[in-house]
C-alpha positions as a LaTeX table, in Angstrom:
\begin{tabular}{lrrr}
\hline
Residue & $x$ (\AA) & $y$ (\AA) & $z$ (\AA) \\
\hline
Unk1 & 58.45 & $-33.82$ & 64.26 \\
Unk2 & 61.85 & $-35.72$ & 63.56 \\
Unk3 & 64.22 & $-32.65$ & 63.83 \\
Unk4 & 62.63 & $-31.76$ & 67.22 \\
Unk5 & 66.29 & $-32.77$ & 68.84 \\
Unk6 & 67.58 & $-29.92$ & 66.52 \\
Unk7 & 65.14 & $-27.30$ & 67.12 \\
Unk8 & 65.80 & $-28.14$ & 70.98 \\
Unk9 & 69.39 & $-28.12$ & 70.95 \\
Unk10 & 69.03 & $-24.72$ & 68.97 \\
Unk11 & 66.52 & $-23.01$ & 71.03 \\
Unk12 & 69.35 & $-23.72$ & 74.07 \\
Unk13 & 71.71 & $-22.58$ & 71.88 \\
Unk14 & 70.60 & $-19.78$ & 70.20 \\
Unk15 & 72.25 & $-16.62$ & 71.87 \\
Unk16 & 75.36 & $-18.41$ & 71.35 \\
Unk17 & 74.48 & $-18.09$ & 67.39 \\
Unk18 & 75.48 & $-15.56$ & 64.82 \\
Unk19 & 75.03 & $-16.50$ & 61.25 \\
Unk20 & 78.10 & $-15.33$ & 59.03 \\
Unk21 & 79.06 & $-16.49$ & 56.12 \\
Unk22 & 80.66 & $-19.78$ & 56.54 \\
Unk23 & 80.70 & $-18.95$ & 60.38 \\
Unk24 & 78.41 & $-19.71$ & 62.66 \\
Unk25 & 80.37 & $-18.66$ & 65.62 \\
Unk26 & 79.43 & $-15.11$ & 67.74 \\
Unk27 & 81.78 & $-12.70$ & 66.57 \\
Unk28 & 84.47 & $-12.19$ & 68.54 \\
Unk29 & 84.33 & $-8.56$ & 70.78 \\
Unk30 & 86.77 & $-5.79$ & 69.67 \\
Unk31 & 87.53 & $-2.45$ & 70.38 \\
Unk32 & 84.97 & $-1.98$ & 67.62 \\
Unk33 & 82.02 & $-2.70$ & 70.18 \\
Unk34 & 83.98 & $-2.23$ & 73.41 \\
Unk35 & 85.48 & 0.96 & 73.08 \\
Unk36 & 84.25 & 3.09 & 69.48 \\
Unk37 & 81.03 & 5.27 & 69.62 \\
Unk38 & 78.10 & 4.13 & 67.13 \\
Unk39 & 78.87 & 5.04 & 63.59 \\
Unk40 & 82.93 & 4.06 & 64.17 \\
Unk41 & 85.13 & 0.74 & 64.11 \\
Unk42 & 88.19 & 0.16 & 65.21 \\
Unk43 & 91.13 & 0.53 & 62.41 \\
Unk44 & 94.22 & $-1.69$ & 64.04 \\
Unk45 & 96.16 & 0.57 & 61.89 \\
Unk46 & 95.64 & 3.62 & 63.23 \\
Unk47 & 94.99 & 2.54 & 66.87 \\
Unk48 & 92.07 & 4.38 & 67.05 \\
Unk49 & 88.33 & 4.57 & 66.52 \\
Unk50 & 87.21 & 6.26 & 62.78 \\
Unk51 & 84.56 & 6.44 & 60.45 \\
Unk52 & 84.24 & 2.97 & 58.66 \\
Unk53 & 85.33 & 5.08 & 54.96 \\
Unk54 & 88.17 & 6.24 & 56.46 \\
Unk55 & 89.72 & 2.90 & 57.86 \\
Unk56 & 92.16 & 0.77 & 56.61 \\
Unk57 & 90.31 & $-2.82$ & 57.09 \\
Unk58 & 89.57 & $-3.54$ & 53.62 \\
Unk59 & 86.56 & $-5.51$ & 52.62 \\
Unk60 & 86.66 & $-8.43$ & 54.99 \\
Unk61 & 87.92 & $-6.19$ & 57.66 \\
Unk62 & 84.89 & $-4.49$ & 57.30 \\
Unk63 & 82.31 & $-7.54$ & 57.19 \\
Unk64 & 83.78 & $-8.93$ & 60.29 \\
Unk65 & 82.86 & $-4.91$ & 61.67 \\
Unk66 & 79.41 & $-5.71$ & 60.29 \\
Unk67 & 78.92 & $-8.91$ & 61.91 \\
Unk68 & 79.92 & $-7.76$ & 65.56 \\
Unk69 & 78.06 & $-4.40$ & 65.11 \\
Unk70 & 74.83 & $-6.39$ & 64.12 \\
Unk71 & 75.23 & $-9.15$ & 66.53 \\
Unk72 & 75.63 & $-6.50$ & 69.05 \\
Unk73 & 72.91 & $-4.70$ & 68.15 \\
Unk74 & 74.25 & $-1.52$ & 66.79 \\
Unk75 & 72.66 & $-1.49$ & 63.22 \\
Unk76 & 73.46 & 1.96 & 62.27 \\
Unk77 & 77.29 & 1.25 & 63.15 \\
Unk78 & 76.93 & $-2.53$ & 60.68 \\
Unk79 & 74.99 & 0.38 & 58.36 \\
Unk80 & 78.17 & 2.36 & 57.70 \\
Unk81 & 80.41 & $-0.29$ & 57.78 \\
Unk82 & 78.21 & $-1.43$ & 55.06 \\
Unk83 & 78.56 & 1.18 & 53.15 \\
Unk84 & 81.88 & 1.63 & 53.35 \\
Unk85 & 82.77 & $-1.80$ & 52.00 \\
Unk86 & 83.69 & $-1.59$ & 48.23 \\
Unk87 & 81.28 & $-4.19$ & 46.11 \\
Unk88 & 78.19 & $-2.94$ & 47.25 \\
Unk89 & 76.53 & $-5.61$ & 45.12 \\
Unk90 & 78.57 & $-8.51$ & 47.03 \\
Unk91 & 76.31 & $-10.95$ & 48.30 \\
Unk92 & 77.60 & $-10.31$ & 51.33 \\
Unk93 & 76.47 & $-6.55$ & 51.37 \\
Unk94 & 73.10 & $-7.22$ & 50.09 \\
Unk95 & 72.41 & $-10.23$ & 52.88 \\
Unk96 & 73.59 & $-8.05$ & 56.00 \\
Unk97 & 71.38 & $-4.74$ & 54.53 \\
Unk98 & 68.67 & $-7.14$ & 54.42 \\
Unk99 & 69.36 & $-8.45$ & 57.89 \\
Unk100 & 69.38 & $-4.96$ & 58.74 \\
Unk101 & 66.37 & $-3.76$ & 57.17 \\
Unk102 & 64.28 & $-6.78$ & 58.78 \\
Unk103 & 65.69 & $-6.15$ & 62.29 \\
Unk104 & 64.29 & $-2.43$ & 62.01 \\
Unk105 & 61.23 & $-3.28$ & 60.25 \\
Unk106 & 61.60 & $-2.54$ & 56.49 \\
Unk107 & 60.75 & $-5.96$ & 55.17 \\
Unk108 & 59.94 & $-5.00$ & 52.01 \\
Unk109 & 63.57 & $-3.38$ & 51.76 \\
Unk110 & 64.69 & $-6.38$ & 53.18 \\
Unk111 & 62.66 & $-8.56$ & 50.89 \\
Unk112 & 64.64 & $-6.95$ & 48.30 \\
Unk113 & 67.86 & $-7.39$ & 49.42 \\
Unk114 & 67.62 & $-10.71$ & 49.72 \\
Unk115 & 65.98 & $-11.69$ & 46.23 \\
Unk116 & 69.34 & $-9.61$ & 44.67 \\
Unk117 & 71.50 & $-11.60$ & 47.07 \\
Unk118 & 69.78 & $-14.68$ & 45.54 \\
Unk119 & 70.14 & $-13.58$ & 42.07 \\
Unk120 & 73.66 & $-13.18$ & 42.82 \\
Unk121 & 74.15 & $-16.59$ & 44.16 \\
Unk122 & 71.46 & $-18.41$ & 44.81 \\
Unk123 & 73.40 & $-21.28$ & 46.89 \\
Unk124 & 73.56 & $-17.99$ & 49.40 \\
Unk125 & 72.07 & $-20.28$ & 52.68 \\
Unk126 & 72.23 & $-17.28$ & 54.94 \\
Unk127 & 70.06 & $-15.23$ & 52.69 \\
Unk128 & 67.31 & $-17.74$ & 52.06 \\
Unk129 & 67.42 & $-18.99$ & 56.46 \\
Unk130 & 67.05 & $-14.86$ & 56.86 \\
Unk131 & 64.53 & $-14.31$ & 54.03 \\
Unk132 & 62.68 & $-17.57$ & 55.32 \\
Unk133 & 62.94 & $-16.10$ & 58.69 \\
Unk134 & 61.19 & $-12.92$ & 57.97 \\
Unk135 & 58.61 & $-14.67$ & 56.18 \\
Unk136 & 57.80 & $-16.39$ & 59.14 \\
Unk137 & 57.36 & $-12.94$ & 61.05 \\
Unk138 & 55.01 & $-11.68$ & 58.52 \\
Unk139 & 53.11 & $-15.33$ & 59.05 \\
Unk140 & 54.12 & $-16.44$ & 55.36 \\
Unk141 & 55.16 & $-20.49$ & 56.64 \\
Unk142 & 54.06 & $-22.00$ & 53.06 \\
Unk143 & 56.53 & $-19.22$ & 51.73 \\
Unk144 & 59.07 & $-19.95$ & 54.66 \\
Unk145 & 58.90 & $-23.59$ & 54.32 \\
Unk146 & 60.14 & $-23.75$ & 50.61 \\
Unk147 & 63.31 & $-21.36$ & 51.60 \\
Unk148 & 64.09 & $-24.25$ & 54.01 \\
Unk149 & 63.49 & $-27.03$ & 51.78 \\
Unk150 & 65.68 & $-24.75$ & 49.35 \\
Unk151 & 68.50 & $-24.50$ & 51.66 \\
Unk152 & 68.16 & $-28.53$ & 52.12 \\
Unk153 & 68.38 & $-29.45$ & 48.92 \\
Unk154 & 71.60 & $-26.44$ & 48.43 \\
Unk155 & 73.61 & $-28.86$ & 50.74 \\
Unk156 & 72.45 & $-26.80$ & 54.32 \\
Unk157 & 71.47 & $-29.86$ & 56.04 \\
Unk158 & 72.72 & $-29.38$ & 59.66 \\
Unk159 & 73.87 & $-26.08$ & 59.50 \\
Unk160 & 72.90 & $-22.63$ & 61.18 \\
Unk161 & 70.89 & $-21.34$ & 57.88 \\
Unk162 & 69.01 & $-24.95$ & 58.12 \\
Unk163 & 68.59 & $-24.81$ & 61.95 \\
Unk164 & 67.87 & $-20.92$ & 62.52 \\
Unk165 & 64.43 & $-21.13$ & 60.02 \\
Unk166 & 63.54 & $-24.71$ & 60.99 \\
Unk167 & 63.24 & $-22.75$ & 64.78 \\
Unk168 & 61.30 & $-19.76$ & 63.51 \\
Unk169 & 58.95 & $-22.10$ & 61.44 \\
Unk170 & 58.66 & $-24.41$ & 65.17 \\
Unk171 & 58.24 & $-21.64$ & 67.10 \\
Unk172 & 56.51 & $-18.83$ & 65.00 \\
Unk173 & 59.41 & $-16.48$ & 65.34 \\
Unk174 & 63.09 & $-16.33$ & 64.74 \\
Unk175 & 66.10 & $-16.49$ & 67.26 \\
Unk176 & 67.51 & $-13.49$ & 68.38 \\
Unk177 & 70.05 & $-13.06$ & 65.98 \\
\hline
\end{tabular}
């Protein structure tokens, strides 16, 4: 397989990767995961942990909190931060709702969220990768390979999205994140 070197690298680097839109580096831990209890986020302006809906983070700040919480395995907190975002049809929201549903075992809901995200933005490589990883987990390898082909066709060669789905196909399981 010509991608074997990339998969070998991916196996070694997987714990270091956390996918986000235009960002394939792990989120930097903040007070949201180092200080705040489950379901709360750090509000820098208030200098305290607050419910996401009460925070002054704005959608981009809430999205960063979602990534951080999801990366830390704090899925309920990530769901709460997603719920506080103003546009529930934003592809970031739909993609992470899919991710969280998949990680908590609800593939039917995950598939619905990924499909909705892709209907809004067919070039959403993260949604395609996460969806493909879920397909691998369910044994639907041909459908997962089709998502990998779409990632490549849509300019996703040498991205985290391609590497993560390729690793899932090669190993039969997805990366830890």
